[in-house]
C-alpha positions as CSV (number, residue, x, y, z in Angstrom):
1,M,-5.4,7.9,-37.8
2,E,-5.2,6.9,-34.1
3,R,-4.8,9.6,-31.6
4,P,-1.4,9.9,-29.9
5,F,-0.5,8.7,-26.5
6,L,-0.3,11.9,-24.4
7,L,1.3,12.0,-20.9
8,H,0.6,15.1,-18.8
9,M,3.4,15.6,-16.2
10,L,2.4,17.5,-13.1
11,T,5.1,18.6,-10.6
12,T,5.2,20.8,-7.5
13,A,8.8,21.8,-8.5
14,K,9.8,24.5,-11.0
15,N,10.9,21.9,-13.5
16,V,9.8,18.4,-14.7
17,S,12.7,15.9,-14.3
18,P,14.5,15.3,-17.6
19,F,15.1,11.8,-16.4
20,D,11.3,11.2,-16.2
21,V,10.7,12.7,-19.6
22,N,13.3,10.5,-21.2
23,M,11.8,7.5,-19.5
24,A,8.3,8.3,-20.7
25,Y,9.4,8.6,-24.4
26,D,11.4,5.4,-24.1
27,A,8.3,3.7,-22.7
28,G,6.3,4.6,-25.8
29,W,4.5,7.8,-25.0
30,D,4.2,10.0,-28.1
31,A,4.3,13.4,-26.3
32,C,4.8,14.7,-22.8
33,M,3.5,18.0,-21.5
34,A,4.9,19.7,-18.4
35,Y,2.9,21.6,-15.7
36,V,5.2,23.1,-13.1
37,G,4.6,24.6,-9.7
38,V,1.3,22.7,-9.4
39,T,-0.5,22.8,-6.0
40,L,-2.7,20.1,-4.6
41,E,-5.7,22.3,-5.1
42,E,-5.0,22.6,-8.8
43,V,-4.9,18.8,-9.4
44,Q,-8.6,18.3,-9.9
45,G,-8.9,21.1,-12.5
46,L,-5.9,19.9,-14.5
47,V,-7.0,16.3,-14.5
48,Q,-10.5,17.1,-15.6
49,D,-9.2,19.4,-18.4
50,A,-7.2,16.4,-19.6
51,I,-9.9,13.8,-19.4
52,F,-12.9,15.7,-20.9
53,S,-11.1,16.8,-24.1
54,R,-10.6,13.5,-25.9
55,G,-13.9,11.6,-25.6
56,P,-14.3,8.1,-24.0
57,K,-12.1,6.4,-26.6
58,G,-9.3,9.0,-26.8
59,V,-9.1,9.3,-23.0
60,R,-7.6,5.8,-22.9
61,R,-4.6,7.2,-24.7
62,T,-4.0,9.8,-22.0
63,G,-2.0,9.5,-18.8
64,I,-0.9,11.6,-15.9
65,F,2.5,11.5,-14.2
66,L,3.0,13.1,-10.8
67,G,6.5,14.3,-9.9
68,G,8.0,16.8,-7.5
69,R,10.3,16.3,-4.4
70,D,7.7,15.6,-1.7
71,A,6.7,12.0,-1.5
72,H,3.8,12.6,0.9
73,M,2.5,15.4,-1.4
74,A,2.7,13.0,-4.4
75,V,0.5,10.5,-2.5
76,Q,-2.0,13.2,-1.8
77,M,-2.0,14.3,-5.4
78,L,-2.5,10.7,-6.6
79,E,-5.6,10.5,-4.3
80,A,-6.8,13.9,-5.6
81,A,-6.3,12.8,-9.2
82,R,-8.3,9.6,-8.6
83,K,-11.2,11.5,-7.0
84,A,-11.2,13.9,-10.0
85,M,-12.1,11.2,-12.5
86,V,-15.6,10.9,-13.9
87,P,-16.0,7.5,-15.5
88,P,-16.0,6.7,-18.4
89,F,-13.6,9.7,-18.5
90,E,-10.8,8.1,-16.5
91,V,-7.1,7.8,-17.1
92,S,-4.1,6.1,-15.5
93,V,-1.9,8.0,-13.0
94,L,1.6,7.3,-11.9
95,A,3.2,9.0,-8.9
96,D,7.0,8.8,-8.7
97,P,8.3,12.1,-7.2
98,S,12.0,12.5,-8.2
99,G,12.0,8.7,-8.8
100,A,11.6,8.2,-5.0
101,F,9.0,5.4,-5.3
102,T,10.7,3.3,-7.9
103,T,14.1,3.8,-6.2
104,A,12.7,2.8,-2.8
105,G,10.9,-0.1,-4.3
106,A,14.1,-1.2,-6.0
107,M,16.1,-0.9,-2.7
108,V,13.7,-3.1,-0.8
109,A,13.2,-5.6,-3.6
110,C,17.0,-6.0,-4.0
111,V,17.5,-6.6,-0.3
112,E,14.6,-9.0,-0.2
113,N,16.1,-10.9,-3.1
114,V,19.6,-11.1,-1.5
115,L,18.1,-12.3,1.9
116,Q,16.2,-15.0,0.1
117,K,19.3,-16.2,-1.8
118,G,21.7,-16.0,1.1
119,H,19.5,-17.0,4.1
120,G,16.2,-18.4,2.6
121,I,14.2,-15.6,4.3
122,G,12.5,-12.4,3.5
123,L,12.3,-9.2,5.4
124,S,9.7,-10.4,7.9
125,G,11.0,-10.2,11.4
126,Q,14.3,-8.6,10.4
127,R,15.5,-5.6,12.5
128,T,16.0,-2.9,9.9
129,L,17.5,0.6,10.0
130,V,16.7,3.3,7.4
131,F,19.2,6.2,7.1
132,G,17.7,9.2,5.3
133,G,14.2,8.1,6.4
134,T,13.2,11.7,6.7
135,G,13.5,12.1,2.9
136,P,11.4,10.9,0.1
137,V,13.3,7.7,-0.8
138,G,14.0,6.7,2.8
139,S,10.5,7.3,4.0
140,A,9.0,5.2,1.2
141,A,11.6,2.5,1.8
142,A,10.8,2.4,5.5
143,V,7.1,2.0,4.8
144,L,7.7,-0.7,2.2
145,A,10.0,-2.6,4.6
146,A,7.5,-2.4,7.4
147,R,4.7,-3.6,5.2
148,A,7.0,-6.6,4.2
149,G,7.1,-7.4,7.9
150,A,10.4,-5.9,9.0
151,D,10.9,-4.3,12.4
152,T,11.8,-0.9,10.9
153,T,13.5,2.1,12.4
154,I,14.1,5.5,10.9
155,V,17.5,7.0,11.7
156,S,18.2,10.7,11.6
157,H,21.6,12.5,11.8
158,Q,19.6,15.5,12.9
159,G,18.7,13.9,16.2
160,M,15.9,12.0,17.8
161,S,13.3,14.8,17.3
162,A,13.5,14.6,13.5
163,A,13.5,10.8,13.5
164,R,10.4,10.7,15.7
165,K,8.6,13.2,13.6
166,A,9.2,11.3,10.4
167,A,8.4,7.9,12.0
168,A,5.2,9.2,13.6
169,Y,3.9,10.8,10.4
170,C,4.6,7.7,8.2
171,S,3.2,5.3,10.8
172,E,-0.1,7.2,11.0
173,R,-0.4,8.1,7.3
174,Y,0.4,4.6,5.9
175,G,-0.8,2.3,8.7
176,V,2.6,0.9,9.7
177,Q,4.6,0.9,12.9
178,L,8.0,2.6,12.6
179,G,10.6,3.3,15.3
180,A,13.0,6.2,15.6
181,A,16.7,6.4,16.4
182,D,19.2,9.1,17.0
183,G,22.2,8.8,14.6
184,S,23.8,12.2,15.4
185,N,27.1,10.9,16.7
186,D,29.5,8.0,16.5
187,D,28.7,6.4,19.9
188,K,25.0,6.4,19.1
189,L,25.6,4.9,15.7
190,C,27.7,2.1,17.2
191,Q,24.9,1.4,19.6
192,I,22.0,1.3,17.1
193,V,23.8,-1.0,14.6
194,N,24.8,-3.5,17.2
195,D,21.8,-5.8,16.8
196,V,20.5,-4.9,13.3
197,D,19.9,-7.3,10.4
198,V,19.4,-4.9,7.5
199,V,20.6,-1.4,6.8
200,F,19.2,0.9,4.1
201,N,20.9,4.1,3.2
202,A,18.9,6.8,1.4
203,A,20.7,9.8,2.9
204,K,21.8,12.8,1.0
205,A,24.2,12.1,-1.9
206,G,27.8,12.4,-0.9
207,V,27.2,11.9,2.9
208,R,28.7,8.8,4.6
209,V,26.4,7.4,7.3
210,L,28.4,4.3,8.3
211,W,32.1,3.6,8.4
212,S,34.0,0.2,8.6
213,H,34.1,0.3,12.4
214,H,30.3,0.5,12.4
215,I,30.1,-2.6,10.2
216,V,32.5,-4.4,12.6
217,T,30.2,-3.5,15.4
218,A,27.1,-4.8,13.6
219,G,27.4,-8.4,14.9
220,R,24.2,-9.7,13.2
221,L,24.2,-7.7,10.1
222,K,23.1,-9.6,7.0
223,V,22.6,-6.9,4.2
224,A,23.6,-3.3,3.8
225,C,22.0,-1.4,0.9
226,D,23.5,2.0,-0.2
227,V,21.7,4.0,-2.9
228,N,24.3,6.8,-2.8
229,A,26.5,6.8,-5.9
230,V,28.2,10.2,-5.2
231,P,31.6,9.9,-3.4
232,P,32.1,9.3,-0.6
233,K,29.7,6.3,-0.7
234,G,27.2,6.2,2.0
235,I,28.3,2.9,3.6
236,E,32.0,2.2,3.6
237,G,32.7,-1.2,2.0
238,V,29.6,-1.3,-0.2
239,E,30.6,-0.9,-3.8
240,L,28.4,0.6,-6.5
241,T,28.0,-2.7,-8.4
242,D,27.5,-4.9,-5.4
243,N,24.5,-7.2,-5.5
244,G,25.2,-9.7,-2.7
245,E,29.0,-9.4,-2.5
246,P,30.6,-9.7,0.9
247,I,31.5,-6.5,2.9
248,G,35.1,-6.9,3.8
249,A,34.9,-5.4,7.3
250,S,31.9,-7.5,8.4
251,R,32.4,-10.2,11.0
252,S,28.8,-11.5,10.5
253,G,29.2,-12.3,6.8
254,A,27.1,-9.3,5.7
255,V,26.8,-8.5,2.0
256,G,26.2,-5.3,0.2
257,V,23.8,-4.0,-2.4
258,G,25.1,-0.9,-4.2
259,A,23.7,2.1,-6.0
260,L,24.1,0.7,-9.6
261,A,22.5,-2.6,-8.7
262,V,19.5,-0.7,-7.3
263,G,19.5,1.7,-10.2
264,N,19.2,-1.0,-12.7
265,V,16.1,-2.4,-11.0
266,K,14.7,1.1,-10.5
267,Y,15.1,1.9,-14.3
268,K,13.3,-1.3,-15.3
269,A,10.5,-0.8,-12.7
270,Q,9.8,2.7,-13.9
271,N,9.8,1.7,-17.5
272,H,7.4,-1.2,-16.6
273,L,5.0,1.2,-14.9
274,L,5.0,3.7,-17.7
275,Q,4.3,1.0,-20.2
276,K,1.6,-0.4,-18.0
277,M,-0.2,2.9,-17.9
278,R,-0.1,3.1,-21.7
279,E,-1.2,-0.5,-22.4
280,A,-3.7,-1.2,-19.6
281,E,-7.3,-1.8,-20.5
282,T,-8.5,-0.2,-17.3
283,P,-7.2,2.9,-15.5
284,Q,-4.3,2.3,-13.2
285,Y,-3.4,4.3,-10.0
286,L,0.3,3.6,-9.3
287,G,2.1,4.6,-6.2
288,F,5.0,3.2,-4.1
289,E,3.2,-0.2,-3.6
290,A,3.0,-0.6,-7.4
291,A,6.7,0.4,-7.7
292,F,7.6,-2.3,-5.2
293,D,5.6,-4.9,-7.0
294,A,7.3,-3.9,-10.3
295,A,10.8,-3.9,-8.8
296,R,10.2,-7.4,-7.4
297,Q,9.9,-8.7,-10.9
298,Y,13.4,-7.5,-11.8
299,A,15.4,-7.8,-8.6
300,G,16.3,-11.4,-9.3
């Protein structure tokens, strides 16, 4: 009898996400084990406990999933897990804290696809704003957009200090160049959207970041992507199912990408990565870059 496929799910939070557990079983893993409240220092010991118990053949049917709510911590845990491997005792690892990496990958891939269809271009050279860029989804989306060539700015409703702190950390940590903008009042919002091509919204659920009069002001806007599905929607005029539909208030012909369109691609990307871990002949180390690559396969 072949040994089962076992997925060890490590999280810094007090619970493993039920969403991720469901996704893992649907992707073909036979059993999932939760380890909660995990610290960075504990990753090495947990990983080595998992890899040394099954032998070189059984270890190939073992995987590690890294969750939590801190995107930067998840990246550090992914690096720590990789360093803990002792070939041939080596397993695949996927980091997707609160779905942030697959969600961010889906957002950027969907916008990239809509730009290509509508304008024959990608994100390279496009002036891009990321609302909620101080959070896990927004920060990952900002880094991915910047790596795709966009001139990317993180916007914070908490003021310039918070935006600069997030932009500086991501720029240094991930080797990109991110700007910062103050979105703390209406006048400043009108000013920063005036000459932008793309807007991503990954702000807190139920918080509106842009209203119709901001869309009117955005004279060169091409695409606005809103991942917020909880009323009120984050960007007025972008509907949940939009995937390239016109935004009524736009004078520039901008189109929207809504939360359900992003969610569909996110779901497929996460399923793809979980299956890739289980089926790969060699160990995989999958972070937000891998999530973006997977999302690009389904965004069309």
